[in-house]
Residue, then its C-alpha position, 0 to 999 in steps of 0.5 A: m452522531s456526526s459524519s466527518t467525511q462524505q460517502g464517495r471520498s477516498p479513505f486516503e484523504d484523511g491522513e490523521l485517521y488513516d494513521v491512527l488505524f494503520g500506523d502501528f501495523r508491523f506485519d511486513l516491517d522487518f521484510y521492507l527494513e531488510l530490503a532497505r538496508e541491503a539496497r545498492g543505491p537510494v530507495l523509493e517507497i511508492a504509496c508511502g502514506t503516513g510513513r509507517v514503513l518509510i520512517p523506520c527505514l530512515q531511522a535505520g539509515a536508509d537513503i529513502d524518498g517517498l511518493d504518494l498520491f494524497p497530500a494529506m498522507l504526506e503531511v502526516c508523514r512529514r510531521k511524524a518524521a520532523a518530530l524525530g529530527l528527520a526530513p525525508q524527500l516526499h513527492a505528491a505524484d501518481m504511481r502510474s505517471f511519476s517523473l523524478p530526478r533520482r534513480y534508485g537501487l530499490i523501489t518498494i510498494p508496500f501494503n497492497g499499494f499496487v492494487h489501486s492500479l485498476t486496469a491492465e494499462d494502469q498496471l503496465n504504466t506503474l511498472r514501466a514508471c518504476h522500471q524507468h526509475l531503477l538503476p541498472g540492476g535495481k529491484l522493484v518489490f511489492n506485496i499484494f493479496y493473492p486472489g484465492p477463495e477468501v477473496l473470490n468468495t467474499v461476502q458481498g453487500t454486507p458490512v464486515l468488521e475488518h479492524e478495531t483499535r482505540h484512538p490514542q488521544t480520545g480513547r474512543l473505540l474505532r471500528l472499520y467496516d468494509t462492504r464489498r462488491l466484486d466485479r469478477i470479469n474485470q477483477i475489481q473489488y469495490s469497497e464501501c468503508e465506514i469507520q465508526e467512533v464508539d464510546d464505552r457505552g457502545q454509543l455511535l459518536a461519529s461515522h466516517k464513510s469512504t469508497t475505494e477500489m482494488r484490482w486483484t491479479f493472478k500469478p501468470e498474469m503478473e508475470l506477463l505484466l512484468r515481462a511487458a514492462g521490461f523487467a529482466r527477471w522476477e521472483i514471486y513469493g507466497d510470504f515474507n519469508r520468500r518461499p514460493i507460492e504454494k497455496e491459494t491462501d498465500l500472499m503474493i510478494v513480487a521482486a523484479w529486477r531491471s537488467a544490469l546492462 
């Protein structure tokens, strides 16, 4: 057995492996594609990763830029886009403190990217940076998980199989395990992640370990954050069909507008 990553490393530092695991996820793609097509001005995708959402938006004709903290993710995105004859403008920057020359009609943060703002100050800085980069009347949209019983009563300290797929080149089975610990006071989920590469006999061939943290946010808290960040109005949905949050098992999808004045 070999280990290609060290425990304590972020899972987002290996763009290749991340893309193999999550590059084919489509659960939110139609939602963000529709937003990009409807945008009144350029689009910025924050935490764009390896281009799972950004590249289809480019193919649909959107004028979209990308931003991510991890250069390894952006490198995979560039290579995938180039193979399709596309050359997106990509920025390596922190969503809490970025400064770009363009202003945007739409900013998106798909796939729970916002949850990596781990304090109220981080969250406000992210929202204020987005607000600053919106054109008048522009819109910010992002999705996060709702902190219902499934989150707050999660199994702690025990590895849970979160995802399973096959590597398209090697054919090896990839299994993603997540061992979680919750800090309910500060609303932080700590995750020890392990990606196992397994052959057809069930033999463990390689293990890739990393750690990450995520903050959950309640609906009234989110509304206070949006108000403090300067947004003129907002809507919070329970799924990608844009219905209101009704159950603790819902998602949380946030749409917030900058004033048109």
